[in-house]
N, C-alpha and C positions, 0 to 999 in steps of 0.2 A: 300273640302279644298278651302280656300279663297285666291284669287290672291293678291299679294302685289302690291300696286300702284307703277308705274314707277316714279322715282324721277330724276330730272335733276341734272347734275353735279356729282362731286365725292362724294362717301359716306363719312359721317362724320368721321373724324379722319384719313382719307387717306393721306399719305405723299408720293406721287409718283414723286415729282419734282426731276429731275436730271439736274444739271446745264450744264454739258458739251453738251449734245444734244440740249438743249434749246438755248444755246449761239450759237451753230453752225447753227441751223435752223434760228435763228434771223439774223445772219450774211448773210446767203444765201438769205433771203428775202430782206434785205437791199441792197445787191449787185445787185440783179435782179431789184429791184425798181429803184436804182440810175442809172443803166445801161440803163434803159428805159426813164430816165428823169422824173420820176413820183414823186411828192411830197408825203410825208407821209399822209397828209390830203386827197389828191386825192385818194390814195390807200385805205384809210379807207372808203371814200365815195363809191368807186367802190365795195368794199367788203361788205359794209353794217355793218361796225363795228365802234367803237369809235376810234378817232385818238390816244388817250392816250393808248388804247389797242394795237394798231400797234406799238407804241413806246416801250411798255413793251415786246412785242414779239421780236422786233428787238434787244433789249438790253439783251434778254435771261432771263428776269425776269418772264416770263410766258410761259408755255408749252401749245401750242394750241391743241385743240381737232381736230379730223379728219374732222368734218364738217367745222371748221374754216380754216384748211389747204386748203381744197377744195375751199372755198370762196376766199382766198388770191390768190391761183393759178389762178382761173378764172379771178380775177381782174387784175392780171399781164399778162393775156393771155398766160399762159404757163401751162404745166401739173403739177400735184402734184408730179409725178415721177421725173420731172426735178428739182423741189425744193428739193426733197429727195436726188437726185444724188449730187446736190450742197452741201447739208448738209453732206452727207457721205464723200465727198472730203474734206470738212473743218475738219471733225473729224479725217481724215487720216493725216492731216498736223501736223508736229511736233509743240508742244506748244512753244510759244516764250519764250526764256530764259530771265530771269530778271538779269540784270547786277548789281553787288554790287558796289556802289560808296563810 
């Protein structure tokens, strides 16, 4: 039996994006970054990723992979567990109500 080659990224046709956790994680990263006074560009440089990618993560437009979460945590000098705890706290917050005018 021949081994299949390992491919990077998600398999073709996979749609595993979930907005709520992605937005919560992005907000957690942004909160941690701003509390430390780090610019987005600096975080991107420290983590070894593109600045635009950091922006997409912080806006919740992209769900980062585990290796990327670890890079971001290392760049922020915190643990990935800390970022996950912040994310879980944001997920537990009630959604802001939209007032009708």
